[in-house]
Every structure is written in C-alpha cells, then in structure tokens.
Backbone as CSV, one residue per row, in Angstrom:
resi,resn,N_x,N_y,N_z,CA_x,CA_y,CA_z,C_x,C_y,C_z
1,MET,133.644,130.340,-45.700,135.022,130.742,-47.331,134.317,132.387,-47.394
2,LYS,135.438,132.760,-48.054,135.415,134.154,-48.218,136.419,134.273,-49.812
3,VAL,135.183,135.411,-50.308,136.575,135.310,-51.849,136.381,136.784,-51.851
4,LEU,137.764,137.663,-52.478,138.178,139.020,-52.240,138.340,139.246,-53.619
5,ILE,137.554,139.909,-54.438,137.000,140.362,-56.003,137.965,141.624,-56.161
6,LEU,138.970,141.728,-57.035,139.432,142.780,-57.596,139.082,143.405,-59.070
7,ASN,138.275,145.035,-59.049,137.971,145.027,-60.409,138.633,146.164,-60.480
8,GLY,139.527,145.985,-61.773,140.022,146.690,-62.148,139.856,147.636,-63.546
9,SER,138.146,147.648,-63.334,137.578,148.468,-64.758,137.450,150.090,-63.808
10,PRO,137.708,151.352,-64.541,137.871,152.170,-63.989,135.779,153.005,-64.091
11,LYS,135.418,152.601,-64.485,134.116,152.086,-65.049,133.827,151.067,-63.528
12,LYS,132.996,151.838,-62.728,132.638,150.535,-61.698,131.232,150.238,-61.757
13,GLU,130.962,150.262,-63.256,129.599,149.088,-63.376,129.540,149.286,-64.607
14,GLY,130.734,148.945,-65.319,131.256,149.030,-66.743,130.202,147.099,-67.005
15,ASN,130.888,146.654,-67.749,131.293,145.665,-67.937,131.738,144.767,-67.323
16,THR,132.888,144.872,-67.243,134.048,143.730,-66.104,132.353,143.630,-64.918
17,ALA,132.308,144.719,-64.541,131.027,144.280,-63.309,129.790,143.185,-63.521
18,VAL,129.645,143.723,-64.952,128.417,142.412,-65.476,129.013,141.755,-64.807
19,ALA,130.884,140.763,-65.548,131.272,139.432,-65.161,131.160,139.435,-63.606
20,ILE,131.516,140.260,-62.803,131.033,139.596,-61.905,130.334,140.009,-60.672
21,LYS,129.673,140.890,-61.166,128.231,140.132,-60.753,127.197,138.698,-60.892
22,GLU,127.941,138.240,-62.157,127.103,137.087,-62.286,128.014,135.871,-61.112
23,MET,129.375,136.429,-61.345,129.707,134.831,-59.774,129.361,135.496,-59.082
24,SER,129.370,136.851,-57.911,128.769,137.377,-56.938,128.013,135.955,-56.254
25,GLU,126.951,136.782,-57.557,125.623,136.175,-56.814,125.723,134.681,-56.651
26,VAL,126.252,133.535,-57.253,126.937,132.298,-56.803,127.669,131.858,-56.046
27,PHE,128.859,132.858,-55.665,129.083,132.447,-54.573,128.594,132.702,-53.222
28,LYS,127.222,133.546,-52.820,126.424,134.356,-52.306,125.771,133.413,-52.173
29,ASN,125.371,132.144,-53.255,123.996,131.235,-52.957,124.571,129.991,-52.693
30,GLU,126.483,129.754,-53.048,127.166,128.814,-52.107,127.452,128.822,-50.855
31,GLY,127.298,130.105,-49.620,127.558,130.555,-48.799,128.863,131.260,-48.714
32,VAL,129.011,132.000,-49.322,130.325,132.472,-49.926,130.726,133.487,-49.627
33,GLU,131.284,134.380,-48.219,131.379,135.861,-48.532,131.967,136.740,-49.703
34,VAL,131.683,137.563,-49.985,132.475,137.946,-51.086,132.547,139.705,-50.815
35,GLU,133.600,140.001,-51.265,133.853,141.925,-51.000,134.425,142.287,-52.083
36,VAL,133.920,142.645,-53.141,134.451,143.540,-53.886,135.189,144.586,-53.633
37,VAL,136.515,144.744,-54.074,137.536,146.290,-54.359,137.783,147.195,-56.061
38,ASN,136.615,148.144,-55.837,136.925,148.716,-57.245,138.942,149.140,-57.431
39,VAL,138.754,149.290,-58.377,140.481,149.523,-58.025,140.625,149.962,-59.242
40,GLY,140.295,150.251,-60.325,140.436,151.134,-61.443,140.201,152.509,-60.838
41,ILE,139.721,152.389,-60.102,139.226,154.254,-60.509,140.017,154.793,-58.523
42,GLU,140.933,154.159,-58.493,142.297,154.435,-57.550,143.576,154.796,-58.244
43,ASN,143.945,155.779,-58.069,145.321,156.458,-58.142,146.722,155.169,-57.778
44,ILE,146.615,154.630,-57.954,147.867,153.777,-57.766,149.433,153.547,-58.480
45,ARG,150.681,153.737,-57.696,151.668,154.061,-58.453,152.215,152.693,-58.559
46,GLY,153.941,152.689,-59.398,154.043,150.944,-59.310,154.980,151.192,-58.645
47,CYS,155.578,149.901,-58.245,157.209,149.255,-57.215,158.167,150.490,-57.929
48,ILE,158.692,150.730,-56.575,160.375,150.777,-57.186,161.385,150.358,-56.987
49,GLY,160.556,149.119,-56.327,161.917,147.928,-56.167,162.610,148.219,-55.451
50,CYS,162.139,149.061,-53.637,163.107,149.894,-52.706,163.580,148.296,-51.684
51,GLY,162.766,147.373,-51.398,162.531,146.875,-50.583,162.175,146.675,-49.644
52,LYS,162.149,148.116,-49.062,161.709,147.725,-48.418,160.278,147.797,-47.491
53,CYS,159.992,146.964,-47.852,158.916,145.551,-47.869,159.054,144.560,-46.471
54,ARG,160.595,143.987,-47.308,161.366,142.789,-46.492,161.253,143.062,-44.875
55,GLU,161.283,144.563,-44.444,161.390,145.114,-43.218,160.664,145.774,-42.429
56,LYS,159.291,145.963,-43.182,158.171,146.361,-42.882,157.021,145.025,-42.712
57,GLY,157.534,144.444,-43.479,156.199,143.925,-43.818,154.720,144.415,-44.689
58,LYS,154.866,145.255,-44.664,154.378,145.975,-46.680,154.953,146.986,-46.645
59,CYS,153.580,147.313,-47.888,154.525,148.211,-48.913,155.007,149.443,-48.481
60,VAL,156.191,150.760,-48.510,156.243,151.487,-48.283,155.626,152.363,-48.595
61,PHE,154.132,152.112,-49.590,154.104,153.451,-49.912,152.656,152.998,-49.091
62,ASP,152.125,153.601,-48.190,150.699,153.406,-47.624,149.596,153.139,-48.097
63,ASP,149.184,152.800,-49.405,147.606,154.078,-50.614,147.022,152.207,-50.066
64,LEU,146.174,151.770,-50.794,145.243,150.775,-51.377,145.780,149.576,-50.964
65,VAL,147.375,149.466,-51.378,147.858,148.064,-51.791,147.803,146.845,-49.996
66,ASN,148.255,147.752,-49.210,147.938,147.406,-48.053,146.103,147.258,-47.071
67,GLU,145.674,148.121,-48.267,144.498,147.646,-47.464,144.025,146.101,-47.838
68,VAL,144.613,146.063,-49.497,144.392,144.985,-50.331,144.765,143.684,-49.811
69,ALA,146.004,143.941,-48.806,146.789,142.720,-48.263,146.155,141.779,-47.458
70,LEU,145.606,143.009,-46.506,144.487,142.394,-45.028,143.585,141.592,-45.385
71,LYS,143.304,142.216,-46.362,141.828,141.268,-46.600,142.088,139.997,-48.256
72,PHE,143.367,139.765,-48.552,144.170,138.987,-49.390,143.984,138.537,-47.963
73,LYS,145.518,138.804,-47.518,145.235,137.186,-46.400,144.228,137.059,-45.926
74,ASP,142.807,137.961,-45.153,142.291,136.595,-44.584,141.150,135.896,-45.234
75,ALA,141.194,135.743,-46.842,141.139,135.470,-48.242,140.878,133.728,-48.387
76,ASP,139.978,133.175,-48.559,139.904,131.807,-49.339,140.794,132.129,-51.223
77,GLY,139.855,133.119,-51.616,139.814,133.141,-53.035,140.550,134.256,-53.207
78,LEU,140.936,134.624,-54.413,141.571,136.290,-55.171,140.799,136.420,-56.471
79,VAL,139.793,137.066,-56.815,139.949,137.302,-58.668,140.253,138.588,-59.453
80,ALA,140.963,138.475,-59.712,141.305,139.578,-60.562,140.400,140.016,-61.613
81,ALA,140.499,141.265,-61.657,138.809,141.483,-63.185,139.394,142.685,-63.733
82,SER,139.750,142.600,-64.983,140.209,143.561,-65.241,139.526,143.626,-67.428
83,PRO,139.220,144.958,-67.795,139.236,145.499,-68.840,140.225,145.000,-69.670
84,VAL,140.503,144.624,-71.359,141.100,144.813,-71.654,142.002,145.702,-72.587
85,TYR,143.470,146.095,-72.763,144.008,147.762,-73.093,144.941,147.271,-73.245
86,TYR,144.860,146.998,-75.214,146.459,146.776,-75.609,146.279,145.612,-75.354
87,ALA,145.725,144.198,-75.330,146.088,142.920,-74.809,146.967,142.827,-73.555
88,SER,146.500,143.762,-72.994,146.574,144.102,-71.703,145.517,144.311,-70.682
89,ALA,146.572,143.936,-69.643,145.377,144.189,-67.866,145.200,145.762,-68.215
90,ASN,144.157,146.667,-66.969,144.638,147.452,-66.877,145.400,148.103,-66.444
91,ALA,146.389,149.298,-66.075,147.351,149.046,-65.954,147.691,149.748,-63.985
92,THR,146.401,150.351,-64.054,145.786,150.247,-62.023,146.033,149.327,-61.437
93,LEU,145.309,147.909,-62.177,144.984,146.254,-61.221,146.797,146.138,-61.854
94,VAL,147.402,146.285,-62.253,148.515,145.778,-62.610,149.949,146.311,-61.554
95,ALA,149.913,147.610,-61.666,150.666,147.932,-60.769,150.173,147.343,-59.039
96,LEU,148.986,147.618,-58.646,148.375,147.095,-57.562,148.549,145.198,-57.467
97,LEU,148.169,144.918,-58.119,149.156,143.221,-58.456,151.056,143.130,-58.010
98,GLN,151.106,143.910,-58.354,152.172,144.103,-58.585,153.518,144.431,-57.218
99,ARG,152.550,145.326,-56.657,153.245,145.851,-55.319,152.315,144.733,-53.795
100,LEU,151.304,144.038,-54.673,150.294,143.034,-53.282,151.394,141.936,-52.990
101,PHE,151.615,140.892,-54.691,152.627,139.715,-54.291,153.244,140.022,-54.016
102,TYR,154.346,141.177,-54.590,155.365,141.471,-53.969,155.952,141.466,-51.889
103,SER,155.109,143.396,-51.585,155.136,143.165,-50.641,154.565,142.626,-49.535
104,SER,153.857,141.586,-49.748,152.924,141.078,-48.358,153.498,139.845,-48.187
105,ASN,153.710,139.211,-46.932,154.727,137.827,-46.549,154.183,137.036,-46.181
106,PHE,152.985,136.813,-46.235,151.711,135.574,-45.702,151.715,134.880,-46.765
107,ASP,151.757,133.765,-45.997,151.901,132.558,-47.193,150.727,132.326,-47.733
108,LYS,150.496,132.312,-49.781,149.339,132.096,-50.245,149.444,131.026,-51.191
109,THR,150.260,130.045,-51.064,149.485,128.651,-50.678,148.502,128.073,-50.413
110,MET,147.828,127.642,-51.561,146.620,127.151,-51.790,145.843,128.154,-51.251
111,LYS,145.385,128.863,-51.803,144.187,130.017,-51.939,144.426,129.970,-53.835
112,VAL,143.013,130.177,-54.168,142.767,129.895,-55.136,142.444,131.722,-56.331
113,GLY,143.064,131.399,-56.571,142.744,132.412,-58.258,142.032,132.408,-59.012
114,ALA,141.726,132.996,-59.932,140.642,133.388,-60.781,140.947,134.559,-61.276
115,SER,141.065,135.287,-62.652,141.596,136.100,-63.970,139.913,135.606,-64.639
116,ILE,139.027,137.169,-64.299,138.679,137.308,-65.630,138.756,138.412,-66.590
117,VAL,138.613,138.361,-67.525,138.701,139.504,-68.491,137.358,140.318,-69.267
118,CYS,137.380,140.881,-69.877,136.499,142.038,-70.229,136.867,142.595,-72.187
119,ALA,136.573,142.303,-73.386,137.038,143.294,-74.457,135.632,143.523,-75.632
120,ARG,135.731,144.656,-76.357,134.904,144.316,-76.909,135.373,143.353,-77.704
121,ARG,136.453,142.964,-77.972,137.052,141.979,-79.199,137.709,141.139,-79.072
122,GLY,138.907,141.134,-78.986,140.168,140.469,-78.675,140.935,141.320,-78.045
123,GLY,142.387,140.124,-77.825,143.427,141.201,-76.699,142.816,139.711,-75.395
124,CYS,141.797,139.079,-75.089,141.276,138.536,-73.589,142.581,137.218,-72.934
125,SER,142.648,136.413,-74.732,143.674,135.499,-73.491,145.155,135.550,-73.093
126,ALA,145.262,136.875,-74.055,146.704,137.922,-74.159,146.355,137.821,-72.163
127,THR,145.015,138.915,-72.459,145.069,138.833,-70.542,144.824,138.172,-69.493
128,PHE,144.283,137.149,-70.312,143.908,136.765,-69.122,145.360,135.506,-68.980
129,ASP,146.215,135.028,-69.520,147.162,134.678,-69.509,148.464,135.354,-68.582
130,GLU,148.442,137.259,-68.813,149.153,138.350,-67.604,148.822,137.903,-66.349
131,LEU,146.804,137.628,-66.505,147.148,137.700,-64.480,147.130,136.371,-64.164
132,ASN,147.407,134.982,-64.915,146.917,134.444,-63.874,148.380,133.867,-63.521
133,LYS,149.435,135.057,-64.244,151.016,134.770,-63.730,150.540,134.562,-62.465
134,PHE,149.672,135.879,-61.549,150.289,136.351,-60.422,149.748,135.518,-59.331
135,PHE,148.892,134.638,-60.071,149.399,132.555,-59.031,149.682,131.747,-59.359
136,THR,150.460,131.319,-60.229,151.114,130.376,-60.411,152.490,130.556,-60.066
137,ILE,153.384,132.415,-59.631,154.076,132.392,-58.804,154.589,131.589,-57.295
138,SER,152.962,132.079,-56.896,152.076,132.512,-55.633,152.067,130.599,-54.971
139,GLY,151.605,129.703,-56.473,151.928,128.317,-55.236,150.411,128.412,-55.303
140,MET,149.491,129.246,-56.084,147.679,129.780,-56.076,146.898,127.978,-56.816
141,PRO,146.366,126.843,-56.393,145.626,127.161,-58.282,145.059,127.734,-58.736
142,ILE,144.649,127.201,-59.506,143.834,128.694,-60.407,142.594,127.812,-61.019
143,ALA,141.449,128.330,-60.467,140.338,127.867,-60.660,140.110,128.059,-62.270
144,SER,139.367,127.408,-63.173,139.091,127.190,-64.613,137.569,126.812,-64.400
145,SER,136.918,127.282,-66.620,135.309,127.615,-66.408,135.565,126.166,-67.324
146,ARG,134.436,126.837,-68.166,134.302,125.395,-69.465,134.916,126.066,-70.836
147,TYR,135.425,127.509,-70.930,135.644,128.508,-71.604,136.586,129.303,-70.824
148,TRP,137.458,129.559,-70.999,138.447,131.062,-70.561,137.992,131.875,-70.533
149,ASN,138.523,132.608,-68.869,137.048,133.387,-68.332,137.022,134.455,-69.296
150,SER,136.351,135.290,-70.135,136.379,135.956,-70.873,134.433,136.319,-70.512
151,ILE,134.635,137.563,-72.018,132.887,138.183,-71.653,133.364,139.022,-72.134
152,HIS,132.200,139.944,-73.055,132.593,140.474,-74.071,131.551,141.742,-74.530
153,GLY,132.161,143.238,-74.396,130.778,144.162,-74.752,131.517,145.310,-74.836
154,ALA,131.318,146.405,-75.335,131.783,147.888,-75.931,130.880,148.641,-74.540
155,ALA,129.631,148.862,-75.343,129.341,150.045,-74.068,128.780,149.349,-72.571
156,PRO,128.975,149.784,-72.579,128.851,149.736,-70.250,127.232,149.060,-70.423
157,GLY,127.318,147.550,-69.958,126.390,146.980,-69.887,126.314,146.114,-70.927
158,GLU,126.550,146.346,-72.325,126.775,145.360,-73.451,126.883,143.906,-73.115
159,ALA,127.632,144.039,-72.131,128.115,142.440,-71.552,127.038,141.294,-71.492
160,ASN,125.731,142.156,-70.688,124.695,141.667,-70.151,124.118,140.829,-71.629
161,GLU,124.530,141.041,-73.038,124.078,140.223,-73.820,124.550,139.323,-74.492
162,ASP,126.132,139.008,-73.763,126.458,137.922,-74.313,126.371,136.947,-73.017
163,LEU,125.617,135.836,-73.313,125.103,135.258,-72.907,125.827,133.384,-72.298
164,GLU,127.081,133.888,-73.407,127.621,132.458,-73.365,128.596,133.418,-72.044
165,GLY,129.366,134.180,-72.321,130.355,134.752,-71.113,129.886,135.113,-70.081
166,LYS,128.005,134.773,-69.520,127.605,135.143,-68.270,127.703,133.959,-67.558
167,ALA,127.360,132.538,-68.366,127.663,130.828,-67.982,128.736,131.021,-67.344
168,VAL,129.814,131.339,-68.942,131.466,131.597,-68.844,131.795,131.604,-66.733
169,MET,131.276,133.085,-66.635,131.420,133.375,-65.530,130.481,132.530,-64.077
170,ARG,129.124,132.072,-64.055,129.003,131.251,-62.706,129.633,130.161,-63.326
171,THR,129.968,129.343,-64.021,130.487,128.228,-64.162,132.340,128.199,-63.411
172,LEU,132.502,129.386,-63.330,133.886,129.841,-62.881,133.340,130.022,-61.207
173,ALA,132.404,130.641,-60.514,132.174,130.155,-59.413,132.052,129.445,-59.379
174,LYS,131.329,128.599,-59.772,131.301,127.387,-58.975,132.249,126.570,-59.214
175,ASN,132.995,125.798,-60.047,134.425,125.195,-59.701,135.082,126.332,-58.450
176,MET,135.102,127.876,-58.864,136.321,127.683,-57.760,135.671,127.423,-56.010
177,THR,134.681,127.637,-55.633,133.490,127.514,-54.485,134.527,126.061,-54.295
178,PHE,133.706,124.877,-55.602,134.101,123.539,-55.411,136.089,123.660,-54.994
179,LEU,136.151,123.826,-55.610,138.061,124.113,-55.011,138.394,124.755,-54.123
180,MET,137.861,125.547,-53.686,138.051,126.199,-52.266,137.284,125.416,-51.078
181,LYS,135.900,124.691,-50.764,136.173,123.431,-50.545,136.611,122.645,-49.871
182,SER,137.118,122.171,-51.027,138.227,120.731,-51.166,139.337,121.139,-50.855
183,ILE,139.588,122.046,-51.123,141.154,122.538,-50.448,140.936,122.873,-48.862
184,GLU,139.728,123.320,-48.717,140.094,123.577,-46.776,139.709,122.357,-46.357
185,LEU,139.369,120.967,-46.565,138.908,119.433,-46.061,140.553,119.165,-46.633
186,GLY,140.886,119.423,-46.980,142.677,118.531,-47.859,142.939,118.600,-46.941
187,LYS,143.409,120.413,-46.509,143.668,121.281,-45.184,144.080,120.722,-43.804
188,LYS,142.433,120.213,-43.569,142.279,119.454,-41.786,142.634,118.122,-42.320
189,GLU,142.629,117.790,-43.205,142.990,115.802,-43.341,144.509,115.712,-43.527
190,PHE,145.146,116.851,-44.596,146.690,116.214,-44.923,147.657,117.430,-44.723
191,GLY,146.783,118.748,-44.507,148.027,119.645,-44.314,148.196,120.239,-45.434
192,LEU,149.182,121.091,-45.211,149.237,122.238,-46.540,150.239,120.933,-47.074
193,PRO,150.954,120.758,-48.524,151.960,120.543,-49.195,153.303,121.056,-47.958
194,SER,154.692,120.122,-48.244,155.458,120.645,-47.139,156.400,121.493,-48.907
195,GLN,157.378,122.888,-47.600,158.351,123.413,-48.969,159.453,123.276,-48.414
196,GLU,160.292,123.536,-49.826,161.299,123.582,-49.808,162.294,124.661,-49.869
197,PRO,162.905,124.383,-48.360,163.747,125.354,-48.550,163.957,126.538,-49.695
198,PHE,163.873,128.182,-49.818,164.004,129.142,-50.998,165.343,128.994,-51.660
199,VAL,165.646,128.296,-52.580,167.206,128.553,-53.364,166.769,129.676,-54.756
200,HIS,168.027,131.196,-54.864,167.482,132.231,-55.340,168.435,131.808,-56.224
201,THR,168.440,131.519,-57.484,169.203,131.637,-58.074,169.434,133.391,-59.476
202,ASN,170.764,133.346,-59.575,170.181,134.010,-60.543,171.581,134.101,-61.996
203,PHE,170.589,133.566,-63.047,171.157,133.713,-64.662,172.100,134.579,-64.701
204,ILE,173.736,134.330,-64.602,174.953,135.341,-64.989,176.270,134.101,-66.003
205,ARG,176.418,134.811,-66.516,177.893,134.393,-67.399,179.151,133.967,-65.959
C-alpha cells in the first residue's frame, strides 16, 4: 500500500511537518509506503478553465501538478496537509489540488483521503472542511481520527508540544491504514461499486 502526502506549508520543517511525521511513522510501522511532496515551496499557478486537460489527459501547464498526478494515480491514499491562512488552506496547495483533481482523468473511486490542518489558534475546522471537499466530489472515502484532524503551534516546532494533536495524527494514520486495507480486500471480494452514467445538469431559469 502507498500513501501520498502533500505538504502545503512553505516551511518544509514547520508545524505541519510535525503532524506529517507522526502519521508517516505509523504508516511505515504498518508496512505502508509513504511519499511526501512539499507543495508550499513551489510556484504553482491556478486553473484557467481552458479544458485542454480533457484532450491531453493532463494539465496544459506542465509543472508539479502533472508529476503529482502520476504519483496520485498509483497511491491508495492521499493526505492533504496545510497551515491555516485566514481560515483557509495555503493558496499554493489549493491551486495544485484544483488543477490536480480537475485535470487528472483516472478513477479516484475508493482511494482514501485525509486532510490535516495546523494553526496557531483558530480556523482549523473551516480549512479541514475546505480540503475534504476534494475527496467527497471524487468518490473517495475520508479517513477520520478521534477528533478533527488538527494540530496547533505558532513558532516552527511548537506543535511538538501539542500532545493531543500528535495523538490525533497517529490515530488518523492507523484508521486510514485500516480503511485502505479493508477497501483493498473489498475490491478483491466484491469489486468497485457500479457507476451510473454521468448526467451534467446546469441550473438555469
């Protein structure tokens, strides 16, 4: 099994990385391969809605998004991790996720998603909800922990003092591993759920 983790923080070794480290150690102990891609330090533009990805099968802007798409295709689970900016995720990560989910044409059904967020104080739940929407629109089950997937810290490394937050991350990784393995067994026994033909409806007067 393989999990792809997208670190949306521009601080490669910041507090978001503390949460990622807690999860990564559990994944490795459970025999799950982990790859972390540091997104927050990259220069990633937003989607321009050109639709060329429908012809090419990838984004017309050939940058990290297309590289991540190949990794995502091979992964059993995806973790989107971000610091909180104005009760929202890092804009670079959001730009990548929007283009990634829109331009990649492989089936994401039953890949497991999880989002983790880090803040000094507030805005975690709003950011958590924002990131989860990428999974729910794509047929991806969301892994949960015993609390919302957040950790707190201001100065780099301060999240190490959030013992409850670190425990939440470890529990999340354990639950995500269980869910991925259970889905893999289910696919072998029952296959993926049947899909209805897509009906595209615009709401107009």
